[in-house]
N, C-alpha and C positions, 0 to 999 in steps of 0.2 A: 724523552728524557731531557730535561731543561740542563743546559751548559751553564757552568759557573766559572766566571773569569775574574781575573785580576783588574781593578780600575785603579787608577792614579788620580789623586785629587790634591788641590793646592788650598790650604786654609790658613787664616790668619788667627794667631792666638796672642793674647797680651801677657807679657812676663813681668814679673816684679822682682826686684832684688830684695834680699833678706831685710836690708835696712829699710826699704820703703814699706814692707809688709810690718815691720815692727813700728814704724811711725804710725801707719794706719790704724794700728790697734791701740798704741798710745794717745793719739789725736782724740779718740772716743771718750777716753776717760776725764772725768771732773778731777779737781785737784785732790780731793780727799782720797779717790780710789787710785789715783796716780802715785800718792804718798804710800798706799798699802802695796802697790805693785813694785815700787822701788825697794820697799822693805823685803818682799820676796826675793827679787833679784840679788840683794844684798847677802841673804841668807843661801841662796843657791851657788852663788859664783863667788868664791874667795878672792878672786882677782880683781874684784870691784869693791872700791873702799870709798867712804864719805870723805868730803873736804877736796882741795884742790892739790895738785902736784904735777905741774907741768913737766917737772925733770922725768918722771916716771913715765909719762906719756911719750915723750921724745925717746927715752931709752928702749921702751918696748917697740917703738916704730923702727928704730935703728937695728933692732936684734932680730927682726921678723924675717930679714932677707938672709940671714945667716944659715938657715936650714933650708933643705930642700923641699920645696911645697909640693912636690908631686911624689914625695915618699910615702909609701903606705906600709906599716909594719906587717910581719909575717902572722901566721896562725889566725887570719880573719880579724885581727884587732883593728880598730877603726878609731879615728882621733876625735870622733864625735861629730864632725861637721856633717857627715852624710846621714846620722840617724836623726837628727833634728831637722824637720821640715823647714824651719826658717832659715837653715844653714846650707839649704840646697842652692846650687848655682843658678838654677832655673826653678820657677813657681808658677803654676797654672792658675792665673787670677780668677778665671771662672769658677774654680774650686772653692775660692775664699769668698768672693761677692760677686753678685751678678748685677746687670743693668747699669754697671758703672763703667766709666772710661778712665784709663790710667791718668791720676792726677798728677799734676806738676809739683816737684818738691825742690826746685833749683831757685833757692832764695837768697836775698842778701841779708845779713845779720840786722834785726832790728829790735832785738831783746832789749827791754829795759825792765828792771824789777826793783822791788823795795825789799831787799833781804833783811835790812834791819827791822822790818816789821813783822816779827814772828807772832803768829797767832796760834793758839791752842785749839785743838779739835775737842769741842764740847763733849764731856763724859756725863752722862745722864744715870742718875742711880735710881733706887728704888727696886720694888719686886714687881714682877709681871701680874698680869691678871690671871694667868693660868697657875702661877704660883699660889695666888690667893684662893683659887678654886680648890687647888690640891689640898689646902689647908682645911677647908670646909669638909672635905671627905672624911677626916678624922673625927668630926663632930657628929657623924652618923653612926648607926650600928651596923654598917657593912661588914662582912666578914674581910679576912685579909685577901682573898681571892677576888672578891667583888671590888675591894678598894684597887687592886692591880688593874682589873678591867676598867675602872672608873677613871683612873689616871690615863689610861691608853685612850679612852673616849675624849677626855679634854683635850688631848693632842690634836682632835679632828675639828676643833672649834675654830671658826675663821676670825679675822681681824675685826669683824663687826660684831662678834658674839653670837653668831648662828652655828648650829650643828646641821648642816645641810645633807648629811648622810642618812638614808633609811636605816631602820633597824636591820633588814636583810643585808644591806651592804655592809654595814658594820661588822656583823657576824662573820661574813665571808672574808672581810680585811684582816679581822685579828686572828683568824685562823690561818690565813696565808702569811701574816707578818710576825706573830707571835706563837703560833702553833697552839693556840688555846681554844678549845672547844667550848662553846656556849649556846645555849638555845636561843631562839627568837625572844621567847617570853622574858627569859633571865636578863637578856641585854635591854629589852624595853624597860624593866623594872629599874635596872641601873641608870639608864638615860633619864626616866621620869624623876628619879632622885636628884639628878644634877641639875634638871630643870626648876628645882625648888631652891637651889642656891641663889645667894646674892652676887651681882645685882639681879634683880627681877627681870624675867625675859631672856636670861643666858640661855644658850643652848636650844633655842627655839628654832624650828625648821623653816619658818617663813615670818614675814612681817605680821601677818594677822595673829598667829599664834603668840608672837612677842608681844603685841600690844594686850590681847587677851590676858596673858599671864600678869602683866602689870596691873590691869584692871582688877583681876582677881585678888591680888595682894591689898590693893587699896580698899576693896570692898569688905575683906576681912577685917580691916581696921575700922571702916565706916559703912557697916552693912544696911544703914537706913539712909544714905545719901543717895537721893533720887536721880541726881544728875551722873552720878557714877553708874548707875543701874541703866540709865537711857544709852549711855556711852557704851556700856558692855553690850547692850542689844545691838547698836548699830555696828560695832566691829563684828559681833558674832553672826548676825543676820545678813547684813547690808554692807559688807566689807568692800565687795567690788563696786558697788553703786556709789559708796562713799569716796573710794579712790578716784572714782571719774566724775565726782562733783555733781552727780545727781541728786541734790539735796531736796528737790520738791517732791520727788518720788519717794525718798525715805520719810519725809515729814507727813506725807499723806498715808503710807502704810502704817507709820507709828502713831498716827494722829497726834501730831505735835504741832503747836504753834512755834514761829519764828524764835521766840524768846527761849523757850524750853530747849529747842533744837541747838540753839547758839550755845546755851549753858552746857550742854553735853559735849559740844564741838570743842569748847574751850578745855574741858578735860582730857579729850583725845590729845589735843596740842601739846599738853603738859607731859605727854609720855616719851619715853625715849625709842627711837626707830633704830638705834645702834646701842644695844646694852653694854657693849665693851667699852662704850665712851664714858659710861657712868663712873668707870673706875678711873682715878685720877693718876694711878701709878702705872698706867699702861705705858712701859718702856717703849714698845714697838711703835705706837702711835706717835710719841713725841719724838723718835729719832727720825720719823720720816718727815716730820715738819721743819727739821734742823736744815737749813740751806746755808752752804759757804760760798761766797762769790768767787768766781774765777779771775774775774778782772775788777778793778776800780778805776773810775774816772775821776781824775784829780785836775784841780785848777792851779796853773802857776803862770804868774805874769799875765793874767786874763788870758790865758790860753788852756784849753783842755787837752789832757793826755790821758793815754791808756798806761795802766801799771798792771802788770801780771801779777797775781797774789801767789808767790811761791810757798808762803805758809810753812808747814812743817817739811816741805820737800827739801833734802839736803843736795849740796853740790857733790859731785862724784868725781873720782878719779881712778885711773888703772894703778893696782898695786904695786908699789917699788919692789917689793919682796919678790913678787912673781917676775918681774921684769929681770931683777937680778938672778933669779933661778934660772931663767932662760939663758942669760949671759954666761953663767956658769956651765951649763950643759953645751953651749956652743963650744968651750974650750976643752971638754972632756973628749976621750976617744970616742969615734962613732960606733958604739956597740948598739945592740938591738935594745937593750933596756933604756939607755941614753936617748935614743931616737924615740922610743914610745914616750918616755917622759917628757921630752921636749916638746912632742906633738900634742900631749895633753896640756901643758902648760900654755902653748900658742893658742890652742883652741879657747881655752879659758880667757886670755888676753884679748883675743879677737871678739869674743862674745861681749867682753866687759866695754871695750872700745865702741863697739856697735850700738850696745844699749846707751852709752853717754851720747853719741852722736844722734841717736833716735829721740832723745829728751831734747837735745838742743833744736833738733828740727821741729819738733812739737811745739816748743816754745816759740819759735820764730815764726811758725804758721800761725798759731793762735794770735800773736800779737799784730801780725799783719792783717788778719781777717778782722780782728776787732777795732784796729785803727781805721780800716776802711768802712766800718759800719759806724763808727764815731763821726768820720767826715761826712757820711752821706746823711745822718740823722743829727747833725750838730746842733740845730736848733731845739731839738727836744731835749738834748742833753743840757741845754742851756736854761730852758724855762720849766722843762718837766710837763708841758701841756700836751695832751694826746693829739690835739689839733694839729701840732707842729710835726708830727710824723709824716715823713713823705711816702708814697708808694715805693716799695723796695721788694725785690725778689731774689732768690738765691744766685740767679744769673748775673744780676747786677754787680753783686759783690764779687763774684767769679771774674767777671771783666775787669774789676778794678785791681784785683790782685794777682791775675794771671793763673789762678788755680782752677781745677775742675770743679763744677757744680756740687759732685759728690763730697769733694774735701770741705766746702763751705757748709754743707749739710751735717757733715761729722762734727765740726767745730761748733755749731750751733745747737747741736743736741746736748741736752744735760748740762748746759753751760750757762752761768749767771753772771750778770755786772752789777756791781754796787754803784749806784749814783747818789746824788745829793737829795734825790727824790725817793729812793727806795731800791729795792734788788729787783732786778728784772731778768727773765729768761732771754736769752738772745733770740729766740724764736719770735718774741713779741715784736722785734722791729722790722719783721718781715711780714709785707701784706701786698695784695693785689691793687691795681690802680681801677678806678671808675672816674667817668666825668660828670660833673655836676651840670645844672641847668645854664651856667655861665660859660661852659665848655673847659673849665679848668679841670686838671687831674687831681683827685683827692684818694685818700687812702681808704680801702673798705674798712679799716679799723674806725676811721671817723665816722662812716656810715651807721657802723654797729653801735657806736656811742650814742649817737642820735636817736637811733631805733629803741635802744634800751631807755634812755630818758623819756621817750614817749610812752613807753609801757609802764615805766615807774610812775609816771603822773597820771595814768589814766583813772577812770572812774571804775573801781574794783567791783562795783554791783553791775555795770554794764562795760566790761572790758572791750578793747578795740579789736575788731576782726581783722584778718590779714587784708581784706579789701578795703577797710578803713584805714589801715596803717599805711597802704599805697598812697592813699590821698593825702594823708597827714605828711609822709615823707616828700611827696612832690611839692607840697605847700612850703616845705623847709628847704626846697632847692635841689632835691635828689630824686630824680625819676628813675625808679627802679620798678621792675615786674613783681608781681605777687609771689612767684616761684621763688625769687630771690629774697623777698621778705622771710618766706617760710624756711628758706635754707639759713639765713642769718639768725633768725629766732631760734632755730633748732642748735645752732652752733654756741648760741649764748645760753643754751639750756632752759629757755623760756617755753612753757607749754602753750597750747592754742588757747584762744579766747575762753571757750567753754570750762577749760580746767583752771582757768584764773580768776574766774568768777567767784565772790564771796557773798556771804548774806549778813544782814545787819547784825 
């Protein structure tokens, strides 16, 4: 029988204070989401108010010491600090995020903003694609139960306009979610009706079906169009070969010359690969393209400066009314009720002040990080030339600011900066370094730019292979390996030479 004994071990864990945890969470938010988060906090915590009130903050700080911090009301009542994980005295960092070290948040105030420049968050009007599709349901002869099922099916169409769920999956899902029993045949009939809605190709299961549906509609309008007929045959019978640019094989099988084949290809190129995009009132697509920068680079006295865009983010202060209430309870007889009320008010005041401190810390961290990026990439912000970008990694900015790399990563994620040359994501300014033929360090972004220019200017009838690109890049002074060419080409979203080949 194996003996089981006790063992003693010593381990190290990183603990974060509640304020640090809150800063981490706020640091990841761009300006628009931060504004929403502040509005939520204003609704949840009545001790937090908009505007400045230094006197209220000072009063609250003076009154905190008048109550026993170790007091715990009877009957299991908790003042709230232990129920909220963020209010715990200790927090296991590993449970919140892994592979990161404790970031440094001891900063000097460097915040500067243009509070007078209030900008409105764009509001996009119009009806959505789904609403337009629902309206088309009532133009059919569907029964009321069928219309209900059809509306539910529309909710499964993705942002590109595809319905990627099979009939069997839809039947199972509607039974589980809506408790509606429908046969596979009935569901298939409803889906088929939806596929006949506008725009053509909507609710298709895949790209081939989407293109065929659009060609069917065109052939109904022009049944004698030879080019449309050939295009339909190409997509229906040789879709896989066409997507891989095996044009010679298709022309041979369909007995077409290059002129007829090219005419059919032009009809295919006119088709919409994402039918949802054909609807101009698609609110969801438009909203995703709206970018509000978190920083602005301004020039004053021939020097560049960083301005943190506060936008609709209000200034915050601790409620004077709540501070006064705490002051009143401090003068009342120490009954159970007064202690419980004071504990609740104190918790609300502490939470409000902690949130304000976290917002200030976030702004200071953002400003210090963006200022370091500006100094490191100053030449680019002056002329906007991509060749002016210096090789720079997260660790470089971490060394300049004294922050952890994980902190710089959080700042650079989902943040944008407005320059005289356009809006750029902060990630744009980070790239690795390589050495050119002269031994100078250059940014990999510059190498990718040269590579893209070579491919853009190639003969599309005889596109450059990766081996030929290696020789061309070396001739430009960039000696890099073929596997590196392939990696950069993939990162740029450029296919291999065979797929770039076009016909006359």
